[in-house]
PDB file of N, CA, C and O in Angstrom, chain B, residues numbered from 101:
ATOM      1  N   MET B 101       0.794  -1.206  -0.006  1.00  0.00           N
ATOM      2  CA  MET B 101       0.003   0.012  -0.003  1.00  0.00           C
ATOM      3  C   MET B 101       0.854   1.257   0.003  1.00  0.00           C
ATOM      4  O   MET B 101       0.336   2.363  -0.159  1.00  0.00           O
ATOM      5  N   SER B 102       2.139   1.101   0.185  1.00  0.00           N
ATOM      6  CA  SER B 102       2.992   2.276   0.158  1.00  0.00           C
ATOM      7  C   SER B 102       3.029   2.926  -1.215  1.00  0.00           C
ATOM      8  O   SER B 102       3.360   4.105  -1.337  1.00  0.00           O
ATOM      9  N   GLU B 103       2.688   2.154  -2.262  1.00  0.00           N
ATOM     10  CA  GLU B 103       2.685   2.662  -3.612  1.00  0.00           C
ATOM     11  C   GLU B 103       1.409   3.492  -3.914  1.00  0.00           C
ATOM     12  O   GLU B 103       1.323   4.139  -4.958  1.00  0.00           O
ATOM     13  N   ALA B 104       0.472   3.468  -3.035  1.00  0.00           N
ATOM     14  CA  ALA B 104      -0.818   4.146  -3.251  1.00  0.00           C
ATOM     15  C   ALA B 104      -0.611   5.658  -3.269  1.00  0.00           C
ATOM     16  O   ALA B 104       0.340   6.173  -2.681  1.00  0.00           O
ATOM     17  N   ASN B 105      -1.506   6.355  -3.948  1.00  0.00           N
ATOM     18  CA  ASN B 105      -1.493   7.813  -3.993  1.00  0.00           C
ATOM     19  C   ASN B 105      -2.369   8.320  -2.842  1.00  0.00           C
ATOM     20  O   ASN B 105      -3.570   8.528  -3.016  1.00  0.00           O
ATOM     21  N   TRP B 106      -1.765   8.516  -1.674  1.00  0.00           N
ATOM     22  CA  TRP B 106      -2.506   8.923  -0.481  1.00  0.00           C
ATOM     23  C   TRP B 106      -2.811  10.402  -0.551  1.00  0.00           C
ATOM     24  O   TRP B 106      -1.956  11.207  -0.923  1.00  0.00           O
ATOM     25  N   ARG B 107      -4.048  10.763  -0.188  1.00  0.00           N
ATOM     26  CA  ARG B 107      -4.496  12.156  -0.200  1.00  0.00           C
ATOM     27  C   ARG B 107      -5.103  12.506   1.128  1.00  0.00           C
ATOM     28  O   ARG B 107      -5.674  11.649   1.803  1.00  0.00           O
ATOM     29  N   LYS B 108      -4.986  13.768   1.515  1.00  0.00           N
ATOM     30  CA  LYS B 108      -5.622  14.233   2.744  1.00  0.00           C
ATOM     31  C   LYS B 108      -6.372  15.528   2.432  1.00  0.00           C
ATOM     32  O   LYS B 108      -6.106  16.190   1.429  1.00  0.00           O
ATOM     33  N   SER B 109      -7.288  15.865   3.284  1.00  0.00           N
ATOM     34  CA  SER B 109      -8.110  17.045   3.093  1.00  0.00           C
ATOM     35  C   SER B 109      -7.285  18.314   3.163  1.00  0.00           C
ATOM     36  O   SER B 109      -6.315  18.410   3.915  1.00  0.00           O
ATOM     37  N   SER B 110      -7.702  19.306   2.345  1.00  0.00           N
ATOM     38  CA  SER B 110      -7.043  20.607   2.432  1.00  0.00           C
ATOM     39  C   SER B 110      -7.367  21.283   3.747  1.00  0.00           C
ATOM     40  O   SER B 110      -6.688  22.237   4.127  1.00  0.00           O
ATOM     41  N   TYR B 111      -8.394  20.815   4.458  1.00  0.00           N
ATOM     42  CA  TYR B 111      -8.743  21.344   5.752  1.00  0.00           C
ATOM     43  C   TYR B 111      -7.789  20.887   6.825  1.00  0.00           C
ATOM     44  O   TYR B 111      -7.875  21.361   7.957  1.00  0.00           O
ATOM     45  N   SER B 112      -6.888  19.991   6.515  1.00  0.00           N
ATOM     46  CA  SER B 112      -5.894  19.497   7.482  1.00  0.00           C
ATOM     47  C   SER B 112      -4.972  20.612   7.955  1.00  0.00           C
ATOM     48  O   SER B 112      -4.386  20.536   9.035  1.00  0.00           O
ATOM     49  N   GLY B 113      -4.852  21.639   7.137  1.00  0.00           N
ATOM     50  CA  GLY B 113      -4.057  22.803   7.521  1.00  0.00           C
ATOM     51  C   GLY B 113      -2.565  22.605   7.395  1.00  0.00           C
ATOM     52  O   GLY B 113      -2.091  21.546   6.984  1.00  0.00           O
ATOM     53  N   ALA B 114      -1.841  23.633   7.750  1.00  0.00           N
ATOM     54  CA  ALA B 114      -0.386  23.606   7.663  1.00  0.00           C
ATOM     55  C   ALA B 114       0.175  22.923   8.909  1.00  0.00           C
ATOM     56  O   ALA B 114      -0.577  22.440   9.756  1.00  0.00           O
ATOM     57  N   GLY B 115       1.451  22.891   9.006  1.00  0.00           N
ATOM     58  CA  GLY B 115       2.093  22.318  10.161  1.00  0.00           C
ATOM     59  C   GLY B 115       2.779  21.029   9.807  1.00  0.00           C
ATOM     60  O   GLY B 115       3.190  20.821   8.666  1.00  0.00           O
ATOM     61  N   ASP B 116       2.903  20.153  10.801  1.00  0.00           N
ATOM     62  CA  ASP B 116       3.659  18.909  10.589  1.00  0.00           C
ATOM     63  C   ASP B 116       2.905  17.848   9.778  1.00  0.00           C
ATOM     64  O   ASP B 116       3.490  16.858   9.336  1.00  0.00           O
ATOM     65  N   GLY B 117       1.598  18.071   9.589  1.00  0.00           N
ATOM     66  CA  GLY B 117       0.816  17.134   8.780  1.00  0.00           C
ATOM     67  C   GLY B 117       0.375  15.883   9.489  1.00  0.00           C
ATOM     68  O   GLY B 117      -0.198  14.995   8.859  1.00  0.00           O
ATOM     69  N   ASN B 118       0.622  15.780  10.783  1.00  0.00           N
ATOM     70  CA  ASN B 118       0.202  14.616  11.512  1.00  0.00           C
ATOM     71  C   ASN B 118      -1.259  14.752  11.958  1.00  0.00           C
ATOM     72  O   ASN B 118      -1.851  15.826  11.853  1.00  0.00           O
ATOM     73  N   SER B 119      -1.806  13.699  12.436  1.00  0.00           N
ATOM     74  CA  SER B 119      -3.183  13.665  12.938  1.00  0.00           C
ATOM     75  C   SER B 119      -4.199  13.950  11.837  1.00  0.00           C
ATOM     76  O   SER B 119      -5.205  14.617  12.084  1.00  0.00           O
ATOM     77  N   CYS B 120      -3.951  13.456  10.630  1.00  0.00           N
ATOM     78  CA  CYS B 120      -4.836  13.633   9.504  1.00  0.00           C
ATOM     79  C   CYS B 120      -5.298  12.274   9.029  1.00  0.00           C
ATOM     80  O   CYS B 120      -4.568  11.288   9.129  1.00  0.00           O
ATOM     81  N   ILE B 121      -6.523  12.226   8.507  1.00  0.00           N
ATOM     82  CA  ILE B 121      -6.984  10.992   7.846  1.00  0.00           C
ATOM     83  C   ILE B 121      -6.594  11.123   6.384  1.00  0.00           C
ATOM     84  O   ILE B 121      -6.857  12.131   5.728  1.00  0.00           O
ATOM     85  N   GLU B 122      -5.957  10.064   5.899  1.00  0.00           N
ATOM     86  CA  GLU B 122      -5.550  10.024   4.474  1.00  0.00           C
ATOM     87  C   GLU B 122      -6.357   8.928   3.778  1.00  0.00           C
ATOM     88  O   GLU B 122      -6.680   7.896   4.367  1.00  0.00           O
ATOM     89  N   LEU B 123      -6.672   9.184   2.504  1.00  0.00           N
ATOM     90  CA  LEU B 123      -7.448   8.232   1.707  1.00  0.00           C
ATOM     91  C   LEU B 123      -6.670   7.897   0.422  1.00  0.00           C
ATOM     92  O   LEU B 123      -5.935   8.725  -0.116  1.00  0.00           O
ATOM     93  N   ALA B 124      -6.855   6.676  -0.039  1.00  0.00           N
ATOM     94  CA  ALA B 124      -6.277   6.271  -1.336  1.00  0.00           C
ATOM     95  C   ALA B 124      -7.267   5.285  -1.974  1.00  0.00           C
ATOM     96  O   ALA B 124      -7.888   4.466  -1.297  1.00  0.00           O
ATOM     97  N   LEU B 125      -7.383   5.394  -3.271  1.00  0.00           N
ATOM     98  CA  LEU B 125      -8.172   4.440  -4.037  1.00  0.00           C
ATOM     99  C   LEU B 125      -7.229   3.423  -4.639  1.00  0.00           C
ATOM    100  O   LEU B 125      -6.330   3.756  -5.410  1.00  0.00           O
ATOM    101  N   ILE B 126      -7.455   2.180  -4.270  1.00  0.00           N
ATOM    102  CA  ILE B 126      -6.569   1.081  -4.751  1.00  0.00           C
ATOM    103  C   ILE B 126      -7.516   0.086  -5.453  1.00  0.00           C
ATOM    104  O   ILE B 126      -8.212  -0.698  -4.808  1.00  0.00           O
ATOM    105  N   GLY B 127      -7.514   0.145  -6.757  1.00  0.00           N
ATOM    106  CA  GLY B 127      -8.467  -0.666  -7.524  1.00  0.00           C
ATOM    107  C   GLY B 127      -9.880  -0.168  -7.221  1.00  0.00           C
ATOM    108  O   GLY B 127     -10.206   0.993  -7.470  1.00  0.00           O
ATOM    109  N   THR B 128     -10.709  -1.056  -6.683  1.00  0.00           N
ATOM    110  CA  THR B 128     -12.079  -0.684  -6.284  1.00  0.00           C
ATOM    111  C   THR B 128     -12.190  -0.557  -4.786  1.00  0.00           C
ATOM    112  O   THR B 128     -13.301  -0.487  -4.260  1.00  0.00           O
ATOM    113  N   THR B 129     -11.076  -0.525  -4.081  1.00  0.00           N
ATOM    114  CA  THR B 129     -11.068  -0.433  -2.644  1.00  0.00           C
ATOM    115  C   THR B 129     -10.645   0.959  -2.180  1.00  0.00           C
ATOM    116  O   THR B 129      -9.720   1.540  -2.748  1.00  0.00           O
ATOM    117  N   VAL B 130     -11.299   1.499  -1.170  1.00  0.00           N
ATOM    118  CA  VAL B 130     -10.911   2.758  -0.582  1.00  0.00           C
ATOM    119  C   VAL B 130     -10.118   2.396   0.675  1.00  0.00           C
ATOM    120  O   VAL B 130     -10.605   1.663   1.536  1.00  0.00           O
ATOM    121  N   ALA B 131      -8.899   2.915   0.770  1.00  0.00           N
ATOM    122  CA  ALA B 131      -8.039   2.664   1.934  1.00  0.00           C
ATOM    123  C   ALA B 131      -7.969   3.957   2.743  1.00  0.00           C
ATOM    124  O   ALA B 131      -7.875   5.049   2.182  1.00  0.00           O
ATOM    125  N   LEU B 132      -8.017   3.819   4.068  1.00  0.00           N
ATOM    126  CA  LEU B 132      -7.931   4.961   4.996  1.00  0.00           C
ATOM    127  C   LEU B 132      -6.852   4.676   6.005  1.00  0.00           C
ATOM    128  O   LEU B 132      -6.665   3.533   6.420  1.00  0.00           O
ATOM    129  N   ARG B 133      -6.136   5.715   6.405  1.00  0.00           N
ATOM    130  CA  ARG B 133      -5.122   5.588   7.433  1.00  0.00           C
ATOM    131  C   ARG B 133      -4.945   6.933   8.143  1.00  0.00           C
ATOM    132  O   ARG B 133      -5.340   7.981   7.632  1.00  0.00           O
ATOM    133  N   GLU B 134      -4.350   6.875   9.318  1.00  0.00           N
ATOM    134  CA  GLU B 134      -3.978   8.112  10.010  1.00  0.00           C
ATOM    135  C   GLU B 134      -2.546   8.443   9.602  1.00  0.00           C
ATOM    136  O   GLU B 134      -1.697   7.556   9.512  1.00  0.00           O
ATOM    137  N   SER B 135      -2.285   9.722   9.358  1.00  0.00           N
ATOM    138  CA  SER B 135      -0.962  10.110   8.870  1.00  0.00           C
ATOM    139  C   SER B 135       0.122   9.828   9.912  1.00  0.00           C
ATOM    140  O   SER B 135       1.279   9.617   9.548  1.00  0.00           O
ATOM    141  N   ASP B 136      -0.229   9.823  11.188  1.00  0.00           N
ATOM    142  CA  ASP B 136       0.791   9.576  12.210  1.00  0.00           C
ATOM    143  C   ASP B 136       1.017   8.092  12.444  1.00  0.00           C
ATOM    144  O   ASP B 136       1.904   7.729  13.216  1.00  0.00           O
ATOM    145  N   ASP B 137       0.227   7.201  11.791  1.00  0.00           N
ATOM    146  CA  ASP B 137       0.394   5.759  11.903  1.00  0.00           C
ATOM    147  C   ASP B 137       0.102   5.118  10.533  1.00  0.00           C
ATOM    148  O   ASP B 137      -0.884   4.395  10.390  1.00  0.00           O
ATOM    149  N   PRO B 138       0.946   5.377   9.539  1.00  0.00           N
ATOM    150  CA  PRO B 138       0.640   4.945   8.173  1.00  0.00           C
ATOM    151  C   PRO B 138       0.661   3.420   7.962  1.00  0.00           C
ATOM    152  O   PRO B 138       0.217   2.938   6.920  1.00  0.00           O
ATOM    153  N   ARG B 139       1.161   2.676   8.919  1.00  0.00           N
ATOM    154  CA  ARG B 139       1.215   1.197   8.735  1.00  0.00           C
ATOM    155  C   ARG B 139      -0.130   0.560   8.964  1.00  0.00           C
ATOM    156  O   ARG B 139      -0.373  -0.540   8.467  1.00  0.00           O
ATOM    157  N   THR B 140      -1.018   1.208   9.700  1.00  0.00           N
ATOM    158  CA  THR B 140      -2.341   0.654   9.974  1.00  0.00           C
ATOM    159  C   THR B 140      -3.328   1.228   8.943  1.00  0.00           C
ATOM    160  O   THR B 140      -3.522   2.441   8.870  1.00  0.00           O
ATOM    161  N   VAL B 141      -3.942   0.351   8.156  1.00  0.00           N
ATOM    162  CA  VAL B 141      -4.790   0.732   7.029  1.00  0.00           C
ATOM    163  C   VAL B 141      -6.137   0.049   7.183  1.00  0.00           C
ATOM    164  O   VAL B 141      -6.205  -1.145   7.473  1.00  0.00           O
ATOM    165  N   LEU B 142      -7.201   0.801   6.989  1.00  0.00           N
ATOM    166  CA  LEU B 142      -8.562   0.281   6.995  1.00  0.00           C
ATOM    167  C   LEU B 142      -9.032   0.274   5.539  1.00  0.00           C
ATOM    168  O   LEU B 142      -8.930   1.290   4.850  1.00  0.00           O
ATOM    169  N   ALA B 143      -9.541  -0.852   5.073  1.00  0.00           N
ATOM    170  CA  ALA B 143      -9.997  -0.950   3.673  1.00  0.00           C
ATOM    171  C   ALA B 143     -11.497  -1.130   3.673  1.00  0.00           C
ATOM    172  O   ALA B 143     -12.052  -1.848   4.504  1.00  0.00           O
ATOM    173  N   THR B 144     -12.159  -0.460   2.718  1.00  0.00           N
ATOM    174  CA  THR B 144     -13.594  -0.542   2.591  1.00  0.00           C
ATOM    175  C   THR B 144     -13.983  -0.304   1.133  1.00  0.00           C
ATOM    176  O   THR B 144     -13.120  -0.158   0.267  1.00  0.00           O
ATOM    177  N   THR B 145     -15.274  -0.268   0.874  1.00  0.00           N
ATOM    178  CA  THR B 145     -15.761   0.009  -0.471  1.00  0.00           C
ATOM    179  C   THR B 145     -16.252   1.471  -0.510  1.00  0.00           C
ATOM    180  O   THR B 145     -16.562   2.055   0.529  1.00  0.00           O
ATOM    181  N   PRO B 146     -16.319   2.052  -1.719  1.00  0.00           N
ATOM    182  CA  PRO B 146     -16.859   3.401  -1.800  1.00  0.00           C
ATOM    183  C   PRO B 146     -18.279   3.499  -1.283  1.00  0.00           C
ATOM    184  O   PRO B 146     -18.631   4.507  -0.670  1.00  0.00           O
ATOM    185  N   VAL B 147     -19.115   2.483  -1.508  1.00  0.00           N
ATOM    186  CA  VAL B 147     -20.476   2.500  -1.047  1.00  0.00           C
ATOM    187  C   VAL B 147     -20.549   2.519   0.487  1.00  0.00           C
ATOM    188  O   VAL B 147     -21.309   3.301   1.057  1.00  0.00           O
ATOM    189  N   LYS B 148     -19.771   1.672   1.151  1.00  0.00           N
ATOM    190  CA  LYS B 148     -19.754   1.643   2.596  1.00  0.00           C
ATOM    191  C   LYS B 148     -19.177   2.912   3.194  1.00  0.00           C
ATOM    192  O   LYS B 148     -19.675   3.396   4.211  1.00  0.00           O
ATOM    193  N   LEU B 149     -18.145   3.453   2.586  1.00  0.00           N
ATOM    194  CA  LEU B 149     -17.600   4.749   3.072  1.00  0.00           C
ATOM    195  C   LEU B 149     -18.611   5.846   2.914  1.00  0.00           C
ATOM    196  O   LEU B 149     -18.749   6.688   3.801  1.00  0.00           O
ATOM    197  N   GLY B 150     -19.313   5.861   1.827  1.00  0.00           N
ATOM    198  CA  GLY B 150     -20.366   6.858   1.606  1.00  0.00           C
ATOM    199  C   GLY B 150     -21.470   6.757   2.654  1.00  0.00           C
ATOM    200  O   GLY B 150     -21.957   7.778   3.140  1.00  0.00           O
ATOM    201  N   ALA B 151     -21.864   5.544   3.003  1.00  0.00           N
ATOM    202  CA  ALA B 151     -22.872   5.342   4.029  1.00  0.00           C
ATOM    203  C   ALA B 151     -22.392   5.844   5.384  1.00  0.00           C
ATOM    204  O   ALA B 151     -23.148   6.471   6.125  1.00  0.00           O
ATOM    205  N   LEU B 152     -21.123   5.563   5.704  1.00  0.00           N
ATOM    206  CA  LEU B 152     -20.568   6.042   6.962  1.00  0.00           C
ATOM    207  C   LEU B 152     -20.547   7.564   7.006  1.00  0.00           C
ATOM    208  O   LEU B 152     -20.946   8.160   8.007  1.00  0.00           O
ATOM    209  N   LEU B 153     -20.094   8.187   5.950  1.00  0.00           N
ATOM    210  CA  LEU B 153     -20.053   9.658   5.920  1.00  0.00           C
ATOM    211  C   LEU B 153     -21.444  10.299   6.019  1.00  0.00           C
ATOM    212  O   LEU B 153     -21.620  11.319   6.686  1.00  0.00           O
ATOM    213  N   ARG B 154     -22.419   9.694   5.354  1.00  0.00           N
ATOM    214  CA  ARG B 154     -23.796  10.208   5.481  1.00  0.00           C
ATOM    215  C   ARG B 154     -24.303  10.072   6.906  1.00  0.00           C
ATOM    216  O   ARG B 154     -24.977  10.973   7.405  1.00  0.00           O
ATOM    217  N   SER B 155     -23.994   8.971   7.568  1.00  0.00           N
ATOM    218  CA  SER B 155     -24.413   8.777   8.953  1.00  0.00           C
ATOM    219  C   SER B 155     -23.760   9.788   9.886  1.00  0.00           C
ATOM    220  O   SER B 155     -24.398  10.317  10.796  1.00  0.00           O
ATOM    221  N   ILE B 156     -22.478  10.046   9.646  1.00  0.00           N
ATOM    222  CA  ILE B 156     -21.767  11.041  10.453  1.00  0.00           C
ATOM    223  C   ILE B 156     -22.390  12.414  10.253  1.00  0.00           C
ATOM    224  O   ILE B 156     -22.676  13.103  11.233  1.00  0.00           O
ATOM    225  N   LYS B 157     -22.605  12.824   9.023  1.00  0.00           N
ATOM    226  CA  LYS B 157     -23.196  14.125   8.697  1.00  0.00           C
ATOM    227  C   LYS B 157     -24.607  14.280   9.297  1.00  0.00           C
ATOM    228  O   LYS B 157     -24.992  15.375   9.707  1.00  0.00           O
ATOM    229  N   ALA B 158     -25.359  13.191   9.344  1.00  0.00           N
ATOM    230  CA  ALA B 158     -26.728  13.244   9.835  1.00  0.00           C
ATOM    231  C   ALA B 158     -26.774  13.186  11.375  1.00  0.00           C
ATOM    232  O   ALA B 158     -27.851  13.290  11.961  1.00  0.00           O
ATOM    233  N   GLY B 159     -25.619  13.023  12.025  1.00  0.00           N
ATOM    234  CA  GLY B 159     -25.562  12.981  13.481  1.00  0.00           C
ATOM    235  C   GLY B 159     -25.962  11.652  14.077  1.00  0.00           C
ATOM    236  O   GLY B 159     -26.165  11.545  15.287  1.00  0.00           O
ATOM    237  N   GLU B 160     -26.078  10.627  13.230  1.00  0.00           N
ATOM    238  CA  GLU B 160     -26.516   9.321  13.697  1.00  0.00           C
ATOM    239  C   GLU B 160     -25.503   8.603  14.609  1.00  0.00           C
ATOM    240  O   GLU B 160     -25.830   7.624  15.280  1.00  0.00           O
ATOM    241  N   LEU B 161     -24.291   9.111  14.612  1.00  0.00           N
ATOM    242  CA  LEU B 161     -23.231   8.442  15.414  1.00  0.00           C
ATOM    243  C   LEU B 161     -22.740   9.328  16.567  1.00  0.00           C
ATOM    244  O   LEU B 161     -21.771   8.978  17.241  1.00  0.00           O
ATOM    245  N   ASP B 162     -23.397  10.465  16.799  1.00  0.00           N
ATOM    246  CA  ASP B 162     -22.960  11.387  17.817  1.00  0.00           C
ATOM    247  C   ASP B 162     -22.900  10.733  19.212  1.00  0.00           C
ATOM    248  O   ASP B 162     -22.066  11.106  20.037  1.00  0.00           O
ATOM    249  N   HIS B 163     -23.766   9.780  19.462  1.00  0.00           N
ATOM    250  CA  HIS B 163     -23.746   9.134  20.768  1.00  0.00           C
ATOM    251  C   HIS B 163     -22.438   8.387  21.026  1.00  0.00           C
ATOM    252  O   HIS B 163     -22.054   8.208  22.181  1.00  0.00           O
ATOM    253  N   LEU B 164     -21.762   7.959  19.991  1.00  0.00           N
ATOM    254  CA  LEU B 164     -20.491   7.279  20.137  1.00  0.00           C
ATOM    255  C   LEU B 164     -19.398   8.255  20.615  1.00  0.00           C
ATOM    256  O   LEU B 164     -18.553   7.896  21.434  1.00  0.00           O
ATOM    257  N   ALA B 165     -19.429   9.457  20.108  1.00  0.00           N
ATOM    258  CA  ALA B 165     -18.461  10.480  20.522  1.00  0.00           C
ATOM    259  C   ALA B 165     -18.722  10.869  21.954  1.00  0.00           C
ATOM    260  O   ALA B 165     -17.772  11.040  22.718  1.00  0.00           O
ATOM    261  N   ALA B 166     -19.966  11.017  22.349  1.00  0.00           N
ATOM    262  CA  ALA B 166     -20.316  11.362  23.715  1.00  0.00           C
ATOM    263  C   ALA B 166     -19.888  10.270  24.687  1.00  0.00           C
ATOM    264  O   ALA B 166     -19.426  10.560  25.791  1.00  0.00           O
ATOM    265  N   ALA B 167     -20.040   9.032  24.281  1.00  0.00           N
ATOM    266  CA  ALA B 167     -19.660   7.898  25.148  1.00  0.00           C
ATOM    267  C   ALA B 167     -18.137   7.849  25.372  1.00  0.00           C
ATOM    268  O   ALA B 167     -17.681   7.429  26.436  1.00  0.00           O
ATOM    269  N   SER B 168     -17.368   8.270  24.387  1.00  0.00           N
ATOM    270  CA  SER B 168     -15.914   8.216  24.530  1.00  0.00           C
ATOM    271  C   SER B 168     -15.393   9.301  25.463  1.00  0.00           C
ATOM    272  O   SER B 168     -14.290   9.176  25.994  1.00  0.00           O
ATOM    273  N   LYS B 169     -16.167  10.364  25.673  1.00  0.00           N
ATOM    274  CA  LYS B 169     -15.771  11.449  26.591  1.00  0.00           C
ATOM    275  C   LYS B 169     -16.087  11.150  28.026  1.00  0.00           C
ATOM    276  O   LYS B 169     -15.549  11.786  28.933  1.00  0.00           O
ATOM    277  N   ALA B 170     -16.966  10.173  28.249  1.00  0.00           N
ATOM    278  CA  ALA B 170     -17.372   9.846  29.617  1.00  0.00           C
ATOM    279  C   ALA B 170     -16.318   9.063  30.386  1.00  0.00           C
ATOM    280  O   ALA B 170     -16.529   8.722  31.550  1.00  0.00           O
TER     281      ALA B 170
END
């Protein structure tokens, strides 16, 4: 996966570039990783990633963030 064309959001800002989510399209698979730990990669499909992003935007997973702060 080191050969993949990893991209991160322009919203990641300047600085050292750590703590960013990076994405790469490898064939028909979407790969995600954290820039500060590039060896750990999560693989999914575009459809499943789209469903996750829609759920996040709709607030359907907010309870998970609240639980992690407790």
